[in-house]
N, C-alpha and C positions, 0 to 999 in steps of 0.2 A: 364673083360672087358664085358662092357653092350651096344651092338649093338646098339640099339637103342640109347639111349644116343650119342653113337658115331657118327651115321646118324645124326643125330640133330645139333651137333656139325657143324661139315660137311657146314650141309646146312646153318648155321649161317655164317660159312665162306664162301657159296659161295654166300648169298645174301651179306655180305658189301664187297665181290670183285664187285661185279655188284654199290655197290653204291660209292665205289671207279670209276667207270667206266662213275657214270651218273655225279660227281664231276670232271672228266676232263673234259667232253664232254659239259659241261656247263662253263667251265673255271675258276672253284673255284679253282683245284690247276694245275700245270702247265703242270707234267708228273705224270706216275704210276711206281710201278716197273714192270710192267709187258713187260713195254716198253723196248726191246734190244737192241737201240741205246743208253738209256742212260748209262752209266759207273756204273759197280759197286761201283765205289767208292763211285759215290750220291749215290746211292741207297743203301746203307751200315749204314747212318746218319737216314735216315729215318726207317730202321728197328730198329736201336739202341733206336728212341724218342717212338717208339711201345713201346719198351719192358722196358724203363725208366717208362711210364705211369702204367705199368705193377706194377713195385718197389714204385712206390708213393703210389700204390694203396695198399700195403701189410706192408707199411715203420709205419704204427701208429693205433694197432688194438682199435676196432674191426674192422676188414674186413668189408668190402658191397662187400657180396660175386655178386652182378649183378652187382656193379660196375664192378671190377675184373675181370667176365667172360666177359665183353662186351670190355674189355681192351686186354685180350687177346687173343680173335675173332678178334680185331683188327690186333694185333703183326703176327698172325696167314695167317692173309688174306695177309699182307705185304711181309708174307715170299713166301708164295705161288705165289704170281705176279710175285716177285723177280724168284722164281724157274718155272713160265711160261717164264721168258724172256730168259730162258737158251736151252728151248727146242729146237733143234734143225728140225726145217723144211722143209729141203729139199729132 
């Protein structure tokens, strides 16, 4: 494992989470998966849609590694947002 690369990817996920929040604040999206009031049954299709975009990127070689990385980071950010919503804040 290259810790420098890992930290860079985690930073990109953080930036994507921030972007998601900006989209929510601007009204471009109705919710994000960090909202604990949103049902897991509503969040699941959001994550699946992001993973589907990853699948689309790898379906027809040659794979554009930059596009694939972007989609993986978006999927990771949605998963992190969902995990955030499960955190017990009491």
